[in-house]
RODRENLUM-341441 format. One record per atom (N, C-alpha, C): residue in one letter; x, y, z. Coordinates in pm, whole numbers, plus 50000, padded with zeros to 5 digits. Atoms other than C-alpha are relative to their C-alpha. Example, Ala and Ser with C-alpha at 12.3 -4.5 7.8 and 13.67 -1.06 7.14 Angstrom:
2
A500894988150000A512304955050780A500905012050000S499184988149994S513674989450714S499235010950073
This chain:
102
M499885013750046M889926755590604M499444990750108A500625009149904A888046726790767A501054991250065M499075008549926M889876707691035M499184989250071P500735010549930P888856674191184P499955002850151K500184997449857K887506676191536K500814990150083K499245010449930K889106643491643K500944993149902R499065007450082R892016623191518R499374987049953M500555012450054M891076594291288M501024988750023S499095011049969S892526560691392S500484993149872H499455007350115H894616538691161H499014989849946V500975010150042V891906512191154V498885006349918R501094993350072R889206536691045R500445004449861S499534995750131S891306551290767S500344988049912G499705012250077G892396516290664G498764993549943T501245005850050T888816503790635T499405008449888R500484991450108R887896533890423R500824997749873R499135001850116R890906528690195R499904986049941S500085013750051S890176491390157S499054999049881Q500955000350112Q887356499689914Q500575006649875I499394993250115I889626520389689I501024990549939K499115009750061K891146494289460K499614998049854L500285003250139L891366483389098L499344986449993E500695012750018E889066455788984E500244995049858L499845005850132L889566432088694L498685000549925P501254999850075P887036434488412P499364986250000Q500745012549999Q884316407988412Q500004994149858I499895006350133I885206385588118I499164987349999T500815012050020T882686359887997T500304994849861F499795005950131F882626337287694F498705000749921C501154998750088C880296342687400C499374986349978P500635013150020P877726314487371P500014995449853Q500005003950141Q877846315486987Q501404995949952C498665002750055C881576317386906C501014995650106H499175004349887H883036309087252H501305007950011E498854991149985E885466338587235E499815008350126P500164991649880P886196359187548P499495013949962R500564986750022R884236391887571R499685006150135L500404993349877L883316417787832L498544997150030A501385002649960A880146411388029A499125011949962H500994989850038H877056430987914H500485008549883A499514992950118A878746440387585A499874991149879V500095007550125V878536430187221V501314992449979C498825008150027C880916402287123C500765006249882P499264993650108P883706418086914P500314990649884S499665009250109S884346386486712S498804996149914C501165004250082C880816376086605C498905010649994G500964989150006G878776407686682G498634996850057T501295003449940T876006391286889T499935005150143Y500254996149862Y874446402787215Y498674994050042R501195006949948R871936381987414R499304991649893G500565009050100G871456357787126G499555006749872R500424992950121R870676384786867R501225005549927Q498934994250081Q872896396186581Q499845015150001V500094985649984V873566432786661V500865007349896I499064994150094I876566441286444I500304990049890V499685008950111V877076426786098V501515000849978Q498555000550014Q880696415686078Q500374998049854K499495002150134K882666418285755K500724986649998E499325012850011E884106385885627E501495002050018K498584999249973K887626379485741K500824992449897V499315007750103V888536360885420V501175008049945A498944991750056A890586390085288A501195000750096A498914999149904A892606391785608A500744986850013E499375013149983E893286354385615E500794995749877E499295004150120E894456351385253E501425005450004P498624995250000P898226353385219P500205010249888V499724989550097V899476384085040V501114995049908A499005004250097A901466377884721A501355006050038D498664995449967D905206381184762D500415011149905V499644988350078V905716415984629V501015007850080E498974992749929E908876434284715E499615014750006T500314985949983T908196468284857T501295007949985P498774992250017P910666495184757P500465005450135K499444995349873K912956503885043K500325014849989K499734985749998K913226540185136K501465002350034E498614996649973E916676555085123E500055009450118K499874991649883K917766570385447K500875012049968K499234987950017K918936606085436K500975001150117P499084998449886P921966615085642P499355008450108A500664993449888A920826625985983A500575013950020E499554986449974E920956662986050E500375001350146K499564997949863K922666675386358K498945007750077S500974992949917S920506686886643S500545013850034S499604986249969S920596722686762S501135000550102S498934999949900S922816713787058S501344996249937E498775003850068E925376696986829E500495011449911K499624988750084K925296726886594K500685010750084K499424989849914K926056749986883K501414996350043S498705004149952S928986729187002S501035000249888T499055000050110T930566726886655T500205013849941A499844986350050A930046763686576A501195006650069K498874993049942K932876787386638K499585006350132K500294994549869K933006797086998K500665013550012T499454986649981T933466833587067T500315001750147V499574997949862V935366842187374V499855014750031K500194986349959K934296873487550K501135003850096K498914995149915K937126892887696K499425010650092T500474990249903T936356911788010T501165008850040E498994990849957E938256942188106E499965000750151K499914999149854K939476942588459K500535013650036D499584986749954D939596977988593D500144999450150A499785000649858A941156977688928A500315013450060
C-alpha cells in the first residue's frame, strides 16, 4: 500500500478541501415568459431556448379549468390484519420443559 513520504500540513489539506463543495445551480430568467429556468437549458414553461421555439407546449387550459364537483366514492377500509410479530405473541406459547439430570 502506498504511504506518503512526508506528513501533509493542515493548511495544505485545507486548501485542497476548499474546492470540494456544493454549488447552487445557475438560475436565470427566460426572456420570453420571465420564468426562472436553469442556465443553458430549455425553458420548462414556454419551451424556448436562445429565442427559438424548441418544444411545443400543450395548452394549459384543461389544467386551469375547475373540475365539476363530482363526489368520488370513498373506499371502505378493511380491518387491519395483524403483523407476523403480533400473531406470534397472541399464539399459544409452548413451554419447553428441560430435564435436569444431576
